[in-house]
C-alpha positions, -999 to 999 in steps of 0.1 A, spaced: -420 -351 -800 -388 -332 -792 -387 -315 -759 -367 -284 -750 -346 -284 -719 -311 -281 -708 -287 -275 -737 -262 -297 -718 -282 -329 -719 -291 -355 -693 -263 -378 -679 -264 -414 -692 -286 -408 -722 -281 -410 -759 -285 -372 -759 -254 -369 -737 -234 -392 -760 -245 -371 -790 -237 -339 -771 -202 -352 -762 -196 -360 -799 -208 -326 -808 -185 -310 -782 -155 -328 -797 -163 -313 -831 -170 -279 -815 -136 -278 -799 -122 -270 -834 -146 -241 -838 -147 -228 -802 -164 -195 -799 -151 -167 -777 -177 -142 -765 -167 -108 -751 -187 -104 -719 -168 -73 -707 -199 -51 -711 -224 -74 -693 -241 -58 -663 -237 -87 -640 -260 -72 -613 -288 -68 -639 -282 -103 -653 -285 -117 -618 -318 -99 -612 -331 -110 -646 -322 -146 -639 -340 -144 -606 -371 -132 -624 -369 -161 -648 -364 -186 -620 -394 -172 -602 -415 -174 -634 -405 -210 -640 -414 -219 -605 -448 -202 -604 -460 -205 -640 -467 -243 -641 -504 -238 -643 -503 -211 -670 -477 -223 -694 -470 -254 -714 -444 -279 -704 -424 -270 -735 -424 -233 -726 -413 -241 -690 -385 -263 -703 -374 -235 -727 -372 -210 -698 -353 -236 -677 -329 -241 -706 -322 -203 -707 -317 -203 -669 -291 -231 -673 -274 -212 -701 -271 -182 -678 -258 -205 -650 -231 -218 -673 -221 -183 -685 -220 -171 -648 -199 -201 -637 -174 -198 -665 -171 -160 -660 -167 -164 -623 -136 -185 -630 -121 -156 -649 -134 -126 -629 -141 -141 -595 -174 -150 -579 -179 -115 -563 -178 -98 -597 -204 -122 -612 -226 -132 -582 -224 -101 -561 -212 -92 -526 -223 -125 -510 -210 -147 -538 -235 -174 -549 
């Protein structure tokens, strides 16, 4: 059964090798997303809610659901990290940075 999790794969696995092959193909069709209208403070608060839900929902959700939420959190992490390179950590992560 397929599990949901990080969209970036686990190091040293076949999934990672497949992901690397996929990334090579994707370089030719790279997508640029305009994030200029993102409310970074709101996204940071929403991410904190998801992190809290993932940490406290173990007894009320399925493993698959938790892995889906964790995957979304990792996607937000990636978006924040990449945006911080362009805009600076303060703009993305707030006054105290990370």
